[in-house]
C-alpha positions in Angstrom: 27.9 33.5 68.8 30.6 31.2 70.0 31.8 28.4 67.6 30.7 24.9 68.5 33.3 22.1 68.9 31.7 20.2 66.0 30.8 22.2 62.9 30.7 19.4 60.3 27.2 18.1 59.7 28.7 14.8 58.4 30.2 14.2 61.9 26.9 15.2 63.6 24.9 12.9 61.4 27.1 9.9 62.1 27.1 10.6 65.8 23.3 10.8 65.9 22.9 7.5 64.0 25.4 5.8 66.4 23.5 7.1 69.4 20.2 6.0 67.9 21.5 2.5 67.5 22.6 2.4 71.1 19.2 3.7 72.3 17.4 1.0 70.2 19.7 -1.7 71.4 19.4 -0.8 75.1 15.7 -0.1 75.0 15.1 -3.7 73.8 17.5 -5.2 76.4 16.0 -7.5 79.0 18.6 -6.4 81.6 16.8 -4.9 84.7 19.0 -1.7 84.6 17.9 -0.7 81.1 14.3 -1.7 81.7 14.1 0.6 84.8 15.9 3.4 82.9 13.4 3.3 80.0 10.5 3.0 82.4 11.3 6.5 83.8 13.1 7.9 80.7 11.2 7.0 77.5 13.5 6.5 74.5 11.8 9.4 72.6 12.6 11.8 75.5 16.2 10.5 75.5 16.4 11.4 71.8 15.6 15.0 72.7 17.8 15.2 75.8 21.1 13.8 74.4 21.4 16.3 71.4 20.0 19.1 73.6 22.8 18.4 76.1 25.4 18.6 73.4 23.9 21.9 72.1 23.7 23.3 75.7 27.4 22.5 76.2 28.5 24.0 73.0 29.7 20.8 71.4 27.2 21.2 68.5 25.0 24.0 67.3 21.4 23.5 66.2 21.3 27.0 64.8 24.3 26.6 62.5 23.4 23.0 61.4 21.3 22.4 58.3 20.2 18.8 59.5 17.0 20.1 61.0 15.9 21.7 57.7 16.9 18.6 55.8 14.9 16.3 58.2 11.7 18.5 58.2 11.8 19.0 54.4 12.6 15.4 53.3 12.3 12.9 56.1 9.0 14.0 57.7 6.9 13.9 54.6 8.4 10.6 53.6 7.7 9.1 57.1 4.1 10.2 57.0 3.6 8.6 53.7 5.2 5.3 54.8 3.5 5.2 58.2 0.0 5.8 56.9 0.4 3.6 53.8 0.8 0.5 56.0 -2.5 1.1 57.8 -4.8 -2.0 57.5 -8.0 -0.1 57.7 -10.1 -3.1 56.8 -8.7 -5.1 59.7 -9.3 -2.2 62.0 -13.0 -2.1 60.9 -13.3 -5.8 61.7 -12.4 -5.2 65.3 -16.0 -4.4 65.9 -18.0 -1.3 66.7 -17.3 -1.2 70.5 -13.6 -1.2 70.0 -13.7 1.6 67.4 -16.3 3.7 69.3 -14.3 3.5 72.5 -11.1 4.4 70.7 -12.7 7.3 68.9 -14.3 8.6 72.1 -10.8 8.9 73.5 -9.7 10.9 70.4 -12.7 13.2 70.8 -11.9 13.5 74.5 -8.4 14.7 73.6 -9.7 17.2 71.0 -12.3 18.8 73.2 -10.3 18.4 76.4 -7.6 20.7 75.3 -9.7 23.9 75.2 -11.8 23.0 78.2 -8.7 22.3 80.4 -7.0 25.5 79.0 -10.1 27.5 80.0 -10.3 26.1 83.5 -6.7 26.7 84.3 -6.9 30.3 82.9 -9.9 30.9 85.2 -8.2 29.2 88.3 -4.7 30.6 88.3 -4.5 34.4 88.5 -2.2 35.8 85.7 -2.1 32.6 83.8 -4.2 33.9 81.0 -1.9 36.8 80.3 1.1 34.6 80.6 -0.5 32.0 78.2 -1.4 34.6 75.6 2.1 36.3 75.8 3.9 32.9 75.6 1.5 31.5 73.0 1.0 28.4 75.1 -1.7 27.1 72.8 1.0 26.4 70.1 2.8 24.1 72.7 -0.4 22.4 73.8 -1.4 21.7 70.2 1.8 19.6 69.8 0.7 17.6 72.8 -2.6 16.9 71.0 -0.7 15.6 68.0 1.4 13.4 70.3 -1.6 12.1 72.2 -3.5 11.3 69.0 -1.0 10.5 66.3 2.4 10.1 67.9 5.7 11.8 67.4 5.2 12.4 63.7 2.0 14.3 64.2 3.6 16.2 67.1 6.5 17.3 65.0 4.3 18.2 62.1 2.1 20.4 64.2 5.1 22.1 65.9 6.3 23.2 62.4 2.7 24.1 61.1 2.1 26.5 64.1 5.7 27.6 64.9 5.9 26.5 68.5 9.1 28.1 69.9 11.9 25.8 70.9 11.9 27.0 74.5 8.2 26.3 74.9 8.5 22.9 73.2 11.2 21.9 75.6 8.8 22.4 78.5 6.0 20.8 76.6 8.0 17.6 76.1 8.6 17.2 79.8 4.9 17.8 80.4 3.9 15.3 77.8 6.3 12.7 79.0 5.4 12.9 82.7 1.6 13.0 82.3 1.4 10.3 79.6 3.8 7.9 81.4 1.8 8.3 84.6 -1.4 7.5 82.8 0.1 4.4 81.2 1.0 3.2 84.7 -2.6 3.7 85.8 -3.9 1.7 82.8 -1.6 -1.2 83.8 -2.8 -1.0 87.4 -6.4 -1.1 86.1 -5.7 -4.3 84.2 -5.1 -6.1 87.5 -8.6 -4.9 88.6 -10.4 -5.4 85.2 -13.1 -7.6 86.7 -14.3 -4.9 89.1 -14.1 -2.2 86.4 -16.0 -4.4 83.9 -18.7 -4.9 86.5 -19.0 -1.1 87.0 -19.1 -0.7 83.2 -21.7 -3.4 82.8 -19.4 -4.7 80.1 -20.1 -7.4 77.6 -16.8 -9.3 77.7 -17.9 -11.7 75.0 -16.8 -9.2 72.4 -13.1 -9.5 73.6 -13.3 -13.3 73.2 -14.6 -12.8 69.6 -11.7 -10.5 68.8 -9.3 -12.9 70.4 -10.5 -15.8 68.4 -10.4 -13.8 65.2 -6.8 -12.9 65.8 -5.8 -16.5 66.7 -7.3 -17.8 63.5 -5.5 -15.1 61.4 -2.4 -16.5 59.9 0.1 -14.0 58.6 2.6 -14.7 55.9 6.1 -14.7 57.3 8.4 -11.7 56.8 11.3 -12.0 54.3 14.5 -9.9 54.1 14.2 -6.9 51.8 16.2 -7.0 48.7 17.6 -4.2 46.6 14.3 -3.7 44.6 12.2 -3.7 47.9 14.4 -1.1 49.4 14.3 1.0 46.3 10.5 0.7 46.1 10.1 1.7 49.8 12.3 4.8 49.3 10.5 5.7 46.1 7.2 5.4 47.9 8.3 7.6 50.8 10.3 10.3 49.0 8.2 10.1 45.8 5.0 10.6 47.8 6.8 13.5 49.6 7.6 15.0 46.2 4.0 14.8 45.1 2.9 16.4 48.4 5.5 19.2 48.1 4.4 19.9 44.5 0.7 20.0 45.2 1.2 22.0 48.5 3.0 24.7 46.7 0.1 25.1 44.2 -2.7 25.1 46.9 -0.9 27.4 49.4 -0.1 29.9 46.6 -3.7 30.0 45.6 -4.8 30.5 49.2 -2.3 33.1 50.1 -4.3 36.2 48.9 -7.1 35.1 51.2 -4.9 34.9 54.3 -6.5 37.9 56.1 -10.0 36.7 55.5 -9.2 33.1 56.7 -7.5 34.6 59.8 -10.8 35.9 61.0 -12.0 32.2 61.4 -8.6 31.0 62.7 -8.0 29.2 59.4 -4.9 31.2 58.3 -2.6 28.2 58.9 -4.2 26.6 55.7 -2.1 29.2 53.7 1.0 27.5 55.0 2.9 25.4 52.5 4.2 23.1 55.2 0.7 22.4 56.5 -0.4 21.2 53.1 2.8 19.1 52.7 1.8 17.3 55.9 -1.9 16.9 55.1 -1.2 15.7 51.5 1.6 13.3 52.6 -0.9 11.8 55.2 -3.8 11.6 52.8 -1.6 10.1 50.0 -0.4 7.5 52.5 -4.0 6.6 53.4 -5.0 6.2 49.7 -2.0 3.9 49.1 -2.9 1.8 52.1 -5.8 0.4 49.9 -3.3 -0.8 47.3 -0.9 -3.6 47.2 1.8 -1.2 48.3 0.6 -1.8 52.0 2.2 -5.2 51.8 5.6 -3.4 51.9 5.0 -3.3 55.7 6.3 -6.9 55.7 9.7 -5.6 54.4 10.3 -3.0 57.1 8.4 0.1 55.8 7.3 1.1 59.3 10.7 0.6 60.8 12.4 2.9 58.2 9.8 5.5 58.7 10.2 5.3 62.5 13.9 5.7 62.0 13.2 8.9 60.0 11.0 10.2 62.8 13.6 9.5 65.6 16.3 11.2 63.6 14.1 14.3 63.2 13.5 14.2 66.9 17.3 14.4 67.5 17.6 17.3 65.1 14.9 19.2 67.0 16.7 18.3 70.3 19.9 19.8 69.0 18.1 23.1 68.8 17.1 23.1 72.5 19.1 24.8 75.3 18.5 23.0 78.5 19.9 26.0 80.5 16.8 27.9 79.6 14.5 25.0 80.6 12.1 26.0 83.4 9.0 24.4 84.9 5.5 25.6 84.4 2.9 24.3 86.8 0.1 26.0 84.8 0.9 23.8 81.7 1.2 20.7 83.9 -2.2 21.4 85.5 -3.7 21.9 81.9 -2.3 18.6 80.9 -3.6 16.7 83.9 -7.1 18.1 83.6 -6.9 17.5 79.9 -6.0 13.8 80.5 -8.9 13.5 83.1 -11.4 14.7 80.5 -10.0 12.1 78.0 -10.5 9.4 80.6 -13.9 10.6 81.6 -15.2 10.7 78.0 -13.9 7.1 77.4 -15.4 5.7 80.7 -18.8 7.3 80.1 -18.8 6.0 76.5 -17.8 2.5 77.5 -20.5 2.4 80.2 -23.1 3.5 77.7 -22.3 0.9 75.1 -21.2 -1.8 77.7 -17.6 -1.9 76.3 -15.1 -3.8 78.5 -12.2 -2.2 80.3 -9.9 -3.8 77.7 -11.1 -1.5 75.0 -10.8 1.5 77.2 -7.2 0.7 78.2 -6.0 -0.2 74.8 -8.0 2.5 73.0 -6.6 5.1 75.5 -3.1 3.8 75.1 -3.3 3.7 71.3 -4.2 7.4 71.4 -1.8 8.4 74.1 1.2 6.1 73.8 0.9 4.9 70.2 2.3 1.9 68.5 5.3 1.5 71.0 3.1 0.9 74.1 -0.4 0.0 73.0 0.4 -3.6 72.1 2.2 -4.0 75.5 -0.9 -2.9 77.3 -3.1 -5.1 75.1 -0.8 -8.1 75.8 -1.3 -7.7 79.6 -4.8 -8.9 79.0 -3.8 -11.8 76.7 -0.8 -12.2 74.4 -3.1 -12.9 71.4 -4.7 -9.4 71.8 -1.5 -7.5 71.2 -2.4 -7.0 67.5 -5.4 -5.0 68.6 -3.1 -2.4 70.2 -1.1 -2.3 67.0 -4.2 -1.7 64.8 -5.7 1.0 66.9 -2.3 2.7 67.2 -2.0 2.7 63.4 -5.4 4.3 63.3 -4.2 7.0 65.6 -1.4 7.7 63.2 -4.0 8.4 60.5 -6.0 10.7 62.6 -3.2 12.5 64.4 -2.6 15.5 62.2 -6.3 16.1 61.5 -7.2 15.9 65.1 -4.4 18.3 66.0 -5.5 20.8 63.4 -9.1 20.7 64.9 -7.7 21.1 68.4 -5.6 24.1 67.3 -8.7 25.7 65.9 -10.6 25.2 69.2 -7.6 26.5 71.3 -7.4 29.7 69.3 -11.1 30.3 70.0 -10.6 29.9 73.7 -7.6 32.3 73.7 -9.5 35.0 71.8 
């Protein structure tokens, strides 16, 4: 193995943080060049490509660096605790039944769509079944389910839980980015024709007005700069919660280890994994804390810090990818396209049955597929005051992401068998 140009992790760490700052700065720029760039090259994908390019050129080495292990062991559990602890589940419940039912139908569409699309493509393309089984494609598709339900943190957690290979993950990232970005464009196009779509759905648009007025009447307290105690508390919440999750996970996984063979017969052997329990317990602990006063730490930048952890973890995964081995896979693209169509179909049928407006379909779908970065943007196209609806539903998707991914994985393994 050749020696990379940079072998000091301290240098790599500093480089990654500088690049992240540049990405954050340019992605928020109003200049046309940067807006066009990030339309076709999402910031998350860029966070993979930059370190992957350095690794492919021999400038850094993902295999020799310890940053990835540090990020998955310490930063990911802390990020999960912080992200879910800020979920305002009471406000989400107050959005109304139509918004929640439409959103959840999209989540169900993603969960059941994966095995259905996988089965269809295996039946349509000769040799794809054998290729999929040999390449363990289901592990890569499971990470897409995590991305489409819970965002990057869930995607990364599921990658580690099921051991998706770096080569497969590189292909999956491209598939995920192309299909999800294309669907976002379709949702924005639909917003311009919402009246016709609402007419087809027999929608009761009065529910949107109710939500809009409720949000306009809601007065949030202004944010204030975090002081030393605030920062210490946020870090204690994240890493302390991660410590509790690690401790309990070791106990539970050790107790289940003797039953691994029996659990494998039902596709439940991942529950003997220590890392799976770390992820599940971190998420569950965060949800419990969201009902306490600690949720108010969101006003001090809890979500921003957690997002930084996730982006850094993404870069450490990117540094393990070799772009010279990246090849297209039309079978996986076809699976993702059919999968997305099933998600859309389930949402539209549900919306028509309950007479939900297209707004709930568009924002509910984007909260699942795009997450907190794009759902508010789609919501604001309908009315600026409705942007918080996108935020709340996207936060709910963070809560459901890992659990939905685990269920999807179980269904995918049944199909493959």
